[in-house]
ROSE-608266 format. One record per residue (C-alpha): residue number from 1; x, y, z. Coordinates in pm, whole numbers, plus 32768, in hexadecimal, padded with zeros to 4 digits. Example, Ala and Ser with C-alpha at 12.3 -4.5 7.8 and 13.67 -1.06 7.14 Angstrom:
1; 84CE; 7E3E; 830C
2; 8557; 7F96; 82CA
//
This chain:
1; 3DEB; B21E; 747D
2; 3F79; B227; 7412
3; 3F6F; B317; 750D
4; 3F1E; B24E; 762C
5; 3FDA; B142; 75B5
6; 4121; B1FD; 75CB
7; 40CA; B2B8; 770B
8; 41A5; B3B9; 77BE
9; 42FE; B370; 7871
10; 4252; B315; 79CB
11; 4140; B22A; 793B
12; 418A; B09F; 7940
13; 4183; AFA4; 7826
14; 4071; AF5F; 77A3
15; 4045; ADD0; 77F8
16; 4065; AD0A; 771C
17; 3F27; AC3F; 7732
18; 3EBD; AD8D; 76B1
19; 3F57; ADA6; 7580
20; 3EA0; ACB4; 747F
21; 3D87; AD8C; 7530
22; 3DC6; AEFB; 74B1
23; 3E7D; AE6F; 7333
24; 3D16; AE02; 72EF
25; 3C92; AF41; 7372
26; 3D76; B02D; 72B2
27; 3D4B; AF29; 7183
28; 3BDB; AF72; 719C
29; 3BF1; B10D; 71E9
30; 3D22; B162; 70F5
31; 3CCA; B1FC; 6FC9
32; 3D06; B0EB; 6E80
33; 3DC8; B166; 6D60
34; 3D51; B0D3; 6BF9
35; 3E6A; AF97; 6C37
36; 3DEC; AF22; 6D6E
37; 3C97; AF49; 6D04
38; 3CC7; AE55; 6BE1
39; 3D55; AD81; 6CB9
40; 3C44; AD44; 6D85
41; 3B3E; ACFB; 6C6B
42; 3B55; ABB1; 6CE5
43; 3AD3; ABE5; 6E11
44; 398E; ABCB; 6DFC
45; 390B; AC4E; 6F03
46; 381B; AD97; 6F77
47; 392F; AE32; 7014
48; 3A21; AE1F; 6E8D
49; 38E4; AE8B; 6E07
50; 38E2; AF9A; 6EE4
51; 3A3D; AFCE; 6F0B
52; 3A68; B017; 6D78
53; 393C; B0E1; 6D5A
54; 39B4; B1C8; 6E60
55; 3B04; B1B9; 6D9F
56; 3A38; B226; 6C4E
57; 3985; B34F; 6D07
58; 3AD3; B3E2; 6D8D
59; 3B59; B3D2; 6C29
60; 3A61; B4AA; 6BDD
61; 39A0; B391; 6ADD
62; 383E; B35F; 6B61
63; 37D6; B2C0; 6A33
64; 38C2; B17A; 6A83
65; 3844; B1A2; 6BBF
66; 36F5; B124; 6B4A
67; 377E; B056; 6A77
68; 3816; AFB8; 6BA8
69; 36F5; AFAB; 6C6B
70; 3615; AEFA; 6B54
71; 371F; AE0E; 6B5C
72; 3712; ADAC; 6C8E
73; 3597; ADB2; 6CB9
74; 35AE; AC5F; 6BB3
75; 3695; AB9D; 6C4F
76; 3644; ABEA; 6DB5
77; 34BF; AC75; 6DC0
78; 3405; ADA8; 6DFE
79; 3496; AD7F; 6F88
80; 354C; AEA8; 6F59
81; 360C; AF24; 70AA
82; 360E; B0B4; 70F4
83; 371A; B0F2; 70A5
84; 3705; B077; 6F57
85; 35A1; B126; 6F31
86; 3653; B26B; 6FC1
87; 3753; B24C; 6EAB
88; 366D; B221; 6D94
89; 355D; B355; 6DC5
90; 36C6; B42B; 6DD5
91; 36B6; B36A; 6C80
92; 354B; B3B3; 6BD7
93; 35A5; B52E; 6CA2
94; 36A3; B56A; 6BA7
95; 3627; B4CC; 6A72
96; 34E8; B5A7; 6A69
97; 3413; B4E9; 6AFF
98; 3407; B5B4; 6C6E
99; 3262; B55E; 6CBC
100; 32C7; B3B8; 6C9E
101; 33E9; B3DA; 6D89
102; 32FF; B461; 6E75
103; 323B; B365; 6E62
104; 331E; B266; 6E9E
105; 33A6; B333; 6FC8
106; 3255; B37E; 705B
107; 3242; B1D0; 7098
108; 335E; B1DF; 7182
109; 32B2; B368; 7245
110; 31C9; B289; 7341
111; 3316; B1E1; 73A4
112; 33C3; B318; 7419
113; 337A; B313; 757E
114; 33DD; B1D5; 758A
115; 3550; B1D1; 74F6
116; 369F; B219; 756A
117; 3718; B37B; 7576
118; 37E6; B346; 7475
119; 36BF; B2DA; 738A
120; 35E6; B3F5; 7411
121; 36F6; B4EB; 739C
122; 3717; B450; 721B
123; 3598; B440; 71FC
124; 3566; B5B3; 7274
125; 3687; B5E2; 7148
126; 35DD; B529; 7083
127; 34A0; B5DB; 7058
128; 3547; B702; 706C
129; 360B; B6CD; 6F4E
130; 34C9; B66C; 6E7D
131; 3436; B7B0; 6EF5
132; 3546; B81E; 6E66
133; 355A; B791; 6D28
134; 338E; B7D8; 6D34
135; 33D7; B944; 6D33
136; 3345; B9B4; 6E8E
137; 34CF; BA48; 6F44
138; 341C; BAA8; 709A
139; 3350; B914; 70BC
140; 34D6; B8B5; 7055
141; 3551; B97A; 717D
142; 34BB; B926; 7288
143; 34EC; B7CD; 7247
144; 365F; B7F2; 724E
145; 360F; B8CF; 73AC
146; 359E; B7B8; 742F
147; 36C3; B6D3; 73C0
148; 3776; B7D7; 749D
149; 36B7; B7CA; 7596
150; 36BF; B61D; 759E
151; 384D; B65A; 75B8
152; 389F; B553; 74B0
153; 39A3; B45F; 759D
154; 3A96; B473; 7498
155; 3B91; B5A8; 7489
156; 3B84; B59B; 7306
157; 3A08; B584; 7306
158; 39F2; B6A8; 73DC
159; 3AED; B745; 72E5
160; 3A38; B6EF; 7199
161; 3909; B79D; 7243
162; 39A6; B8DC; 727E
163; 3A11; B925; 7118
164; 38C8; B892; 7066
165; 3818; B979; 715C
166; 38F4; BA78; 7150
167; 38AF; BAB6; 6FB1
168; 3766; BA86; 6FCB
169; 374E; BBBE; 70D2
170; 3825; BC97; 6FF2
171; 3763; BC3D; 6EEA
172; 35FA; BCBA; 6F60
173; 3586; BE2B; 6F4B
174; 34F6; BE10; 70B1
175; 35DD; BF08; 71B0
176; 3581; BDFB; 730F
177; 3659; BCD9; 71F8
178; 376A; BDB3; 71B2
179; 37C0; BE2A; 730D
180; 37A4; BCD0; 7339
181; 3870; BC65; 7256
182; 39D2; BCF3; 731A
183; 3979; BC19; 742D
184; 397A; BAED; 738F
185; 3AAF; BB5E; 72B0
186; 3B43; BBAD; 73E6
187; 3AFA; BA2A; 7493
188; 3B34; B9C1; 7353
189; 3CA5; BA59; 7361
190; 3CE2; B9DB; 74A3
191; 3C6D; B88A; 744B
192; 3D6E; B870; 7309
193; 3EBB; B8F9; 73B8
194; 3E81; B7E5; 74D7
195; 3E50; B6CB; 73BA
196; 3F78; B73F; 72E0
197; 3E96; B7B4; 71D5
198; 3E7A; B89B; 7113
199; 3E0E; B9C9; 716D
200; 3DD1; BAF7; 7067
201; 3C6F; BA91; 701E
202; 3BFF; BB21; 718D
203; 3D2D; BBFC; 71AE
204; 3CA8; BCBB; 7043
205; 3B5E; BCA9; 7091
206; 3BA5; BD77; 71D1
207; 3C6C; BE7D; 70F0
208; 3B60; BE8D; 700E
209; 3A41; BED8; 7104
210; 3B45; BFD3; 71EF
211; 3B52; C065; 706B
212; 39DB; C0A1; 7044
213; 39B2; C125; 7181
214; 38C4; BFE8; 71C9
215; 3950; BF94; 7340
216; 397F; C084; 7456
217; 3B04; C0DD; 74A8
218; 3C04; C1A1; 7402
219; 3CF1; C101; 72F3
220; 3DE0; C0FB; 73B0
221; 3D55; BFE9; 7491
222; 3D1D; BF0A; 7372
223; 3E65; BF07; 7300
224; 3F0C; BEBE; 7441
225; 3E09; BD8B; 742A
226; 3E40; BD16; 72F2
227; 3FBD; BD42; 72FF
228; 407F; BC8D; 71FE
229; 3F54; BBC9; 7186
230; 3EC9; BCA3; 707F
231; 3F01; BCB0; 6F1D
232; 403F; BDE2; 6EDC
233; 3F37; BE8A; 6DFF
234; 3E10; BE90; 6F26
235; 3EF6; BEED; 7038
236; 3FD0; BFD0; 6F67
237; 3E43; C097; 6ECC
238; 3DE0; C080; 705B
239; 3F29; C13E; 70D2
240; 3EF4; C255; 6FFB
241; 3D79; C254; 7054
242; 3E1C; C28A; 71D2
243; 3EF8; C395; 7139
244; 3DEC; C47A; 708B
245; 3D06; C442; 71BC
246; 3E07; C4F8; 7272
247; 3E5D; C5E5; 7196
248; 3FA8; C591; 715A
249; 3FBE; C5B3; 6FFB
250; 4100; C551; 6FAA
251; 40FC; C402; 7031
252; 3FA6; C3BA; 6F4C
253; 404B; C41B; 6E18
254; 4174; C34E; 6E56
255; 40BF; C207; 6EDE
256; 3F84; C26B; 6DB2
257; 4063; C2B7; 6C85
258; 40E9; C170; 6C23
259; 3FB7; C0CA; 6C5C
260; 3F07; C190; 6B2D
261; 3FE0; C0BE; 6A17
262; 3ED6; BFA7; 6A3E
263; 3D87; BFB5; 69B5
264; 3CD7; BF00; 6AC9
265; 3BB7; BF7C; 6BCD
266; 3D0D; BFB7; 6C91
267; 3D89; C0B5; 6B92
268; 3C58; C145; 6B84
269; 3C22; C193; 6D0C
270; 3DC0; C206; 6CF0
271; 3D19; C313; 6BEC
272; 3BF6; C363; 6CA8
273; 3CA8; C368; 6E1A
274; 3DB6; C46A; 6D84
275; 3CC8; C55E; 6CC2
276; 3BF6; C550; 6DFF
277; 3CEB; C61E; 6ED2
278; 3E67; C635; 6E92
279; 3EA8; C69A; 6D44
280; 3E20; C7C6; 6C7F
281; 3DE0; C88A; 6B39
282; 3E44; C7EB; 69EE
283; 3ED8; C6CE; 6AEB
284; 3D9F; C68B; 6B8A
285; 3CFA; C694; 6A19
286; 3E0E; C5A9; 696B
287; 3DF2; C4B8; 6A81
288; 3C32; C4CA; 6AA0
289; 3C42; C478; 68D2
290; 3D2E; C332; 6961
291; 3C40; C2AE; 6A2A
292; 3B06; C2FE; 6974
293; 3B9C; C232; 682A
294; 3BE6; C0D7; 690D
295; 3B0B; BFE7; 6882
296; 3AF1; BF10; 69A1
297; 3AFC; C051; 6A7A
298; 396C; C002; 6AE8
299; 38DD; C0E9; 6C07
300; 3A19; C19E; 6C18
301; 3A50; C20C; 6ABC
302; 3926; C2AB; 6AB5
303; 3948; C352; 6C0C
304; 3A9E; C3EF; 6B63
305; 3989; C45C; 6A28
306; 38AF; C538; 6B07
307; 39E6; C5B1; 6BB1
308; 3A94; C5F4; 6A46
309; 3977; C6B6; 69F5
310; 39C1; C787; 6B16
311; 3B2D; C7B3; 6ADA
312; 3AF2; C82F; 696A
313; 39E8; C946; 69F6
314; 3AA7; C9C3; 6B18
315; 3BFF; C9F0; 6A12
316; 3B05; CA7E; 693A
317; 3B51; C96D; 6835
318; 39BB; C977; 67AA
319; 39FF; C903; 6626
320; 3AE2; C79D; 66DC
321; 39C4; C7AE; 67B6
322; 38BA; C79C; 66B1
323; 399F; C6A8; 65E9
324; 3997; C5A4; 670C
325; 381A; C5F0; 6770
326; 37A6; C59A; 6620
327; 3897; C452; 6629
328; 37A4; C3E2; 6738
329; 3634; C444; 66FB
330; 35F9; C2E4; 66C5
331; 36A3; C26F; 67D6
332; 3620; C13D; 684C
333; 35EE; C1C2; 69BC
334; 34D0; C2DA; 69F0
335; 3581; C386; 6ABE
336; 36CE; C3DE; 69D1
337; 35DD; C3CD; 68C1
338; 352C; C51D; 696A
339; 3672; C5AF; 6A03
340; 36C1; C5B8; 6898
341; 359B; C6B1; 6858
342; 35FC; C76A; 6971
343; 373C; C7CD; 68F7
344; 3687; C831; 67B3
345; 35C9; C8F0; 6867
346; 36C1; C990; 68F1
347; 3777; C9E7; 67E7
348; 365B; CA88; 6742
349; 3607; CB66; 685C
350; 373C; CBF2; 6822
351; 3715; CC2B; 66CF
352; 35D3; CCD6; 6726
353; 34F8; CBBA; 664A
354; 3403; CB83; 6775
355; 32F8; CAC9; 66C4
356; 33DA; C9A9; 6666
357; 347A; C9B0; 67B9
358; 3301; C99B; 6853
359; 32D2; C86C; 6789
360; 343E; C7B3; 67BB
361; 33DB; C7D5; 6953
362; 3257; C76F; 690F
363; 32E8; C641; 6878
364; 342B; C639; 69AD
365; 32F3; C612; 6A91
366; 3208; C549; 69D9
367; 3319; C419; 69BE
368; 33F8; C447; 6B05
369; 32DC; C4FE; 6BD2
370; 333C; C621; 6C92
371; 3481; C5A9; 6D3E
372; 352A; C62D; 6C0F
373; 3505; C74C; 6C76
374; 35C2; C708; 6DCA
375; 36CF; C6AB; 6D09
376; 37ED; C7A0; 6D15
377; 37D7; C845; 6B96
378; 3660; C835; 6BC4
379; 369E; C8FA; 6D6D
380; 376A; CA02; 6CA4
381; 368A; CA33; 6B61
382; 3566; CA46; 6C6D
383; 362B; CB6E; 6CE7
384; 363F; CC1F; 6BE7
385; 3518; CC16; 6B13
386; 33CF; CBC5; 6C1F
387; 32CB; CC78; 6B38
388; 3317; CBA5; 6A03
389; 3329; CA63; 6A94
390; 31D3; CAD2; 6B6C
391; 3149; CA8D; 6A2E
392; 31D0; C91D; 6A27
393; 3085; C8A3; 6ADA
394; 2FDF; C8CF; 699F
395; 30B3; C858; 68C2
396; 30C2; C6FA; 69B1
397; 2F17; C711; 699B
398; 2F32; C711; 6871
399; 3009; C5E7; 67D8
400; 2F93; C507; 68D5
401; 2E0A; C583; 684D
402; 2E8D; C514; 66FB
403; 2F0F; C3C2; 676C
404; 2DB9; C32B; 681B
405; 2CD1; C3D8; 6749
406; 2D79; C307; 65F6
407; 2D70; C1C5; 66DF
408; 2C34; C208; 671B
409; 2BA4; C240; 65FC
410; 2C9C; C0F5; 6590
411; 2D86; C1E2; 64FD
412; 2EF4; C178; 64FF
413; 2F97; C278; 65BE
414; 30B1; C36C; 6537
415; 3197; C451; 6585
416; 3286; C40E; 66C7
417; 3158; C3ED; 67A0
418; 3129; C2AB; 66FE
419; 3265; C216; 67CC
420; 31B8; C276; 68F5
421; 30D6; C11B; 694C
422; 2F32; C160; 6942
423; 2F0D; C152; 6AC4
424; 301B; C236; 6AE2
425; 2F99; C32B; 6A0A
426; 2E64; C34C; 6AC5
427; 2F18; C354; 6C68
428; 2FC6; C478; 6BD9
429; 2EB1; C501; 6B1E
430; 2DDC; C4E9; 6C45
431; 2ECE; C574; 6D3B
432; 2EA1; C6C8; 6CA9
433; 2D5E; C6FA; 6D1A
434; 2D88; C6AC; 6E5F
435; 2DC5; C76E; 6FB9
436; 2EE2; C80D; 6F90
437; 2F22; C7DE; 6E2A
438; 3023; C7F4; 6D1E
439; 3051; C94D; 6D55
440; 306F; C965; 6E5A
441; 318B; C860; 6E74
442; 323F; C915; 6D5E
443; 3228; CA57; 6E58
444; 32C4; C9A1; 6F65
445; 33EA; C91E; 6E79
446; 3409; CA75; 6E1D
447; 3409; CB11; 6F60
448; 351D; C9F6; 6FD4
449; 35EB; CA5E; 6EA6
450; 35F1; CB6E; 6F19
451; 364A; CB76; 7063
452; 3772; CA6B; 6FF2
453; 385C; CB7B; 6F23
454; 39E4; CBE7; 6FB5
455; 3976; CD37; 6FCC
456; 385E; CE2B; 7070
457; 3883; CEE4; 6F32
458; 383D; CDE4; 6E49
459; 36F5; CD61; 6F56
460; 368C; CED0; 6F39
461; 36A7; CF02; 6DE8
462; 357D; CDC1; 6DF0
463; 34CD; CE18; 6ED3
464; 3401; CF2E; 6E74
465; 33B7; CE7E; 6D41
466; 3338; CD6E; 6E08
467; 3245; CE39; 6EE3
468; 31A4; CEA7; 6D6D
469; 3168; CD54; 6D17
470; 30BC; CCF1; 6E85
471; 2FC3; CE10; 6E4C
472; 2F8B; CDBF; 6CF0
473; 2F31; CC78; 6D67
474; 2E2A; CD01; 6E60
475; 2DE5; CDE7; 6D49
476; 2D8D; CC78; 6C81
477; 2D01; CBA9; 6DA2
478; 2BC8; CCD5; 6D96
479; 2BC8; CCBA; 6C43
480; 2B78; CB50; 6C02
481; 2B04; CAAF; 6D7A
482; 2BB2; C943; 6DBA
483; 2A60; C8C3; 6DD4
484; 29EC; C921; 6C96
485; 2B4D; C896; 6C03
486; 2B3F; C73E; 6D30
487; 29D9; C723; 6C87
488; 2A10; C72C; 6B0B
489; 2B69; C60E; 6B3F
490; 2A78; C536; 6C22
491; 29A1; C51B; 6ACD
492; 2A8D; C4FF; 6A00
493; 2B3F; C3D9; 6A87
494; 29FD; C357; 6AA4
495; 29DE; C333; 691E
496; 2B58; C2BB; 692F
497; 2AD7; C1AB; 6A28
498; 29AD; C17A; 6943
499; 2A45; C122; 67FC
500; 2B78; C06A; 689B
501; 2A41; BF65; 691A
502; 29DD; BF62; 67C2
503; 2B52; BF29; 6741
504; 2B9A; BE11; 6862
505; 2CC2; BEE0; 68E4
506; 2C2A; BE9F; 6A4F
507; 2D5A; BEE4; 6B14
508; 2D5D; C038; 6A68
509; 2BF6; C075; 6A99
510; 2BDE; C041; 6BEA
511; 2D0D; C12D; 6C3D
512; 2C43; C210; 6B72
513; 2AD3; C1E6; 6C50
514; 2BA8; C1D6; 6D70
515; 2C6D; C362; 6D21
516; 2AE7; C3BD; 6CCC
517; 2A94; C344; 6E13
518; 2B77; C3FD; 6F05
519; 2B64; C52B; 6E44
520; 29DD; C503; 6E8B
521; 2A28; C4EF; 7006
522; 2AF3; C620; 7020
523; 29C1; C6ED; 6F57
524; 28C0; C612; 7085
525; 27DA; C5A2; 6F5B
526; 276A; C47E; 700E
527; 269F; C417; 6F14
528; 2770; C411; 6E12
529; 282B; C377; 6ED0
530; 274A; C274; 6F2F
531; 26E7; C254; 6DD9
532; 2895; C220; 6D55
533; 28EC; C123; 6E5A
534; 27CD; C041; 6DF9
535; 2862; C03A; 6C46
536; 29B9; C017; 6D2A
537; 2935; BED3; 6DC6
538; 28CE; BE5F; 6C7B
539; 2A26; BEA5; 6BBA
540; 2AEF; BDEB; 6CE6
541; 29F0; BCA0; 6CEA
542; 2A0D; BCBA; 6B9E
543; 2BA7; BCC0; 6BC1
544; 2B9E; BBBC; 6C98
545; 2BAD; BC62; 6DE4
546; 2A8B; BBF9; 6E95
547; 2B0A; BC57; 6FEC
548; 2B6A; BD5E; 6F84
549; 2A38; BDCC; 6EC5
550; 2981; BD47; 6FED
551; 29C7; BE65; 70AD
552; 29C0; BF70; 6FE4
553; 282A; BF19; 6F9B
554; 2814; BF21; 710C
555; 28A4; C061; 710B
556; 2796; C0CA; 7011
557; 2693; C043; 7079
558; 2698; C0E8; 71F6
559; 2700; C20A; 7149
560; 25F6; C208; 7047
561; 24DC; C1C5; 715C
562; 24C1; C35B; 71E4
563; 2555; C3C7; 7063
564; 249C; C30F; 6F7F
565; 2340; C2DD; 6ECB
566; 227F; C1BD; 6EFA
567; 22BE; C14B; 6DAD
568; 2426; C145; 6D96
569; 2430; C0D1; 6EFF
570; 239F; BF75; 6EAE
571; 2479; BF69; 6D5B
572; 260C; BF4C; 6E48
573; 255E; BE6F; 6F67
574; 24E8; BD6F; 6E00
575; 2624; BD99; 6D9C
576; 26E7; BD31; 6EFD
577; 25CE; BC11; 6F0D
578; 2670; BBA8; 6DAA
579; 27B0; BB94; 6E47
580; 277F; BAB2; 6F22
581; 2698; BA03; 6E78
582; 27D8; B9DC; 6D85
583; 289D; B971; 6E91
584; 27BA; B851; 6F09
585; 2753; B904; 705F
586; 25E2; B8C6; 6FFF
587; 24ED; B931; 7114
588; 2598; BA49; 7135
589; 2568; BAC8; 6FE5
590; 2416; BA78; 700F
591; 2417; BB5C; 714A
592; 24AF; BC5D; 705E
593; 2397; BC1D; 6F73
594; 22D0; BC60; 6FFB
595; 2321; BD67; 70DE
596; 2321; BE18; 6F63
597; 21C4; BDC9; 6EF5
598; 2139; BE41; 704A
599; 2205; BFB5; 7029
600; 2153; BFC9; 6EBF
601; 1FF6; BF53; 6F44
602; 200D; BFE8; 708D
603; 1F9A; BE9E; 7115
604; 20C7; BE61; 7257
605; 2026; BCF9; 72C1
606; 209E; BB6D; 7312
607; 2087; BAA5; 7172
608; 1F71; B9D3; 717C
609; 1E44; B95B; 708A
610; 1D63; BA8A; 711C
611; 1E78; BBA3; 70EE
612; 1ECE; BB3B; 6F94
613; 1D54; BB48; 6F59
614; 1D4B; BCA7; 6FB3
615; 1E3C; BD0F; 6EAF
616; 1DB0; BDCA; 6D93
617; 1E2C; BD6E; 6C20
618; 1EDA; BF0F; 6C09
619; 1F84; BF84; 6D52
620; 1F10; C0AA; 6E40
621; 1F50; C1F8; 6DD0
622; 2010; C2F3; 6EC2
623; 1EBE; C3F5; 6EB6
624; 1D83; C313; 6E81
625; 1D45; C448; 6D72
626; 1E55; C3E9; 6C7A
627; 1E33; C2F3; 6B5B
628; 1F54; C1DF; 6B84
629; 2058; C242; 6A3C
630; 2109; C0EA; 6941
631; 222E; C117; 6A1A
632; 2183; C0BD; 6B82
633; 20CC; BF9F; 6ACD
634; 21C0; BF09; 6A2B
635; 22B1; BF0F; 6B95
636; 213F; BE54; 6C29
637; 2178; BD68; 6B6A
638; 22D1; BCD7; 6B81
639; 2296; BCC6; 6CF7
640; 21A0; BC11; 6CF3
641; 2244; BB24; 6BF3
642; 239A; BAFC; 6CBB
643; 22C5; BAD7; 6DF0
644; 2216; B9B4; 6D3C
645; 2393; B954; 6CAC
646; 2408; B93F; 6E3C
647; 22CB; B893; 6EE5
648; 2310; B79D; 6DBE
649; 24C0; B762; 6E3F
650; 23F9; B6EE; 6FB4
651; 22F2; B630; 6F0A
652; 21CF; B729; 6FB8
653; 203A; B6DF; 6F5F
654; 202A; B7EB; 6F84
655; 20DE; B825; 6DEB
656; 1FA3; B7E0; 6D16
657; 1EF2; B8F2; 6DB3
658; 1FF2; B9FF; 6D64
659; 2029; B98E; 6C05
660; 1ED8; B9D5; 6BD4
661; 1EF2; BB50; 6C46
662; 201B; BB3B; 6B67
663; 1F7B; BB16; 6A36
664; 1E86; BBD5; 6AC5
665; 1F6A; BD31; 6AE9
666; 2026; BCAD; 69C7
667; 1F05; BCE3; 68F4
668; 1EBA; BE54; 6985
669; 2005; BECD; 6931
670; 1FEE; BE29; 67E1
671; 1EBD; BEFA; 67AC
672; 1FA4; C03B; 67FB
673; 20B8; BFF6; 677D
674; 20F1; C0AA; 660C
675; 2233; BFB5; 6576
676; 22E0; BE7F; 6609
677; 23FC; BF0D; 66C2
678; 24EE; BE5D; 6788
679; 23FA; BE31; 68C3
680; 22E0; BD91; 6856
681; 2394; BC97; 6746
682; 2441; BC2C; 68D0
683; 2308; BC09; 6969
684; 226E; BB56; 6857
685; 2392; BA4A; 6831
686; 237D; B9E2; 6996
687; 21FF; B9BF; 6975
688; 2236; B8F2; 6858
689; 231E; B820; 6941
690; 224E; B835; 6A91
691; 2105; B7B0; 69CB
692; 2189; B6AE; 695C
693; 2232; B64E; 6AC6
694; 20AA; B69E; 6B45
695; 2021; B56D; 6A25
696; 2160; B46C; 6AA2
697; 20DE; B4A5; 6BED
698; 1F52; B4B2; 6BDA
//
């Protein structure tokens, strides 16, 4: 506004008649300080109250905003203008009431198409802000991207959009968002320069993205774009990193060494860069140790720790390696704790303590996965001691199995495996039994480590042992066929799933059942696959995942049609019908329950009074000469009760007839049963309810 009023040298002066209008408009748009707020308190209009609320919001006092809005409503009524409602919504979000703020904002959303471009942009920004406060980062980014597309008519609004959007994109872990952050930061940098506003936040964001390899292009190109607008320390760090990438060691040391005096993330990053290239020997070790001890160094601190392990190993400083590794056994990051165990295992191998080494390596893989063996220290040890590291698979197996078994048995897990989440432990343990098992992956890693050796002599020294190791693997595969191992693993996982289901640890039970099903699929055991999928659907249903449960049931039914006996087929179909009933799809539920009855009875016909009358109180045996056992009779009664329950839901006149048949079937099941198990109690409870309903209906 002021720029337009002043104009360029060739512009004519603003017309005198417009000066008064300009002054009024400037007063409406300018940020007001506390003095102007107090001076305006006698201005008892919505305009005045809105100015006071905006001033409080800009001053970071959301509580005072709410006081101003409440006072305005008391004085002027509830017809609050749109700008004041938006200000109130921002204040509510900042005082811990984002849901209430969203309710207030949504009242205006219906008018969004009729708003001016300015108001549309403001509304989208508000919705993005509220989504952020409600912890919905992706949704917040989408709203601010839409605001960017609308293109706020005020340049300050466009700049504010880029700053907020850039910060959200930098917070996201999604690669596409991180890449987009560079574009938004570049736009913001250009706008800030044009408005003569501080460009440092945008310049620093571009430098950080370049330093972390999140955008394409070289560091020197980013440094050229940023110029002198980045913060001094971050710009120096980028200059040093660029020198490291170019192999300009002296320049890198000169730029990065002064940054080590701080205790910040930048200092830890500088230590990491120096330890990755320019420095060697004791100097490298000293710098990495410094970086590993910077408390505020974030992930760069831990990267320094990983390289420090390798530096001590390369220098033969085994005692120092043991000391620093023991300090990190309980590190909060599993990969660092795993790398510490790798270091202790490496030293144990040099001392001939092979059992201790295998134990340390087994724990390392439990905590951090096979990726820990791909760290520099891991590759060096793999190449020197392949036979011992081949045993890591067995150690890893035992540690994970003990952790899973403890939880399944209702005990508290102990030892290092207790640090691994239950679902993660199940996933890692099951992975060992799929095609391309852990043992094979270990040998591949060892072979890769041999190829990385710097001299042909070092590689040749291990090649013979590596071939012997492969021969040992082939021998073991003959002695213990893969299929037998996978089948036993599937049984164990099924047992684990049952026990975890009993303890209502449904996510873990679902994971274990899923792995058991995958193993049955690899073994071409279609009957077991269909059966376990049926139970997996039941767990998914109980876990509150009806869509997933329906897909699982449908797959189980399709496979079971040719792989399962009629009694098992019918039970899976019946459980699918129960799911549909629970979802309120009553007609489909009746169809599936009747289909289950038909499969077990052998009568495939429409559901009518006549078809019901033709059913017996006992199911048809697969072989007419075989007697129906109590298990089949119990399932038959349960199917009929569930069918009656579904018929009741759609007010079918067949309901009373079905209840009569279900009661007779239940009586037959009760005569066969020797004890009152859960199935019988379930049938008894349902029948009592349905009898009461029938009595009321008649």
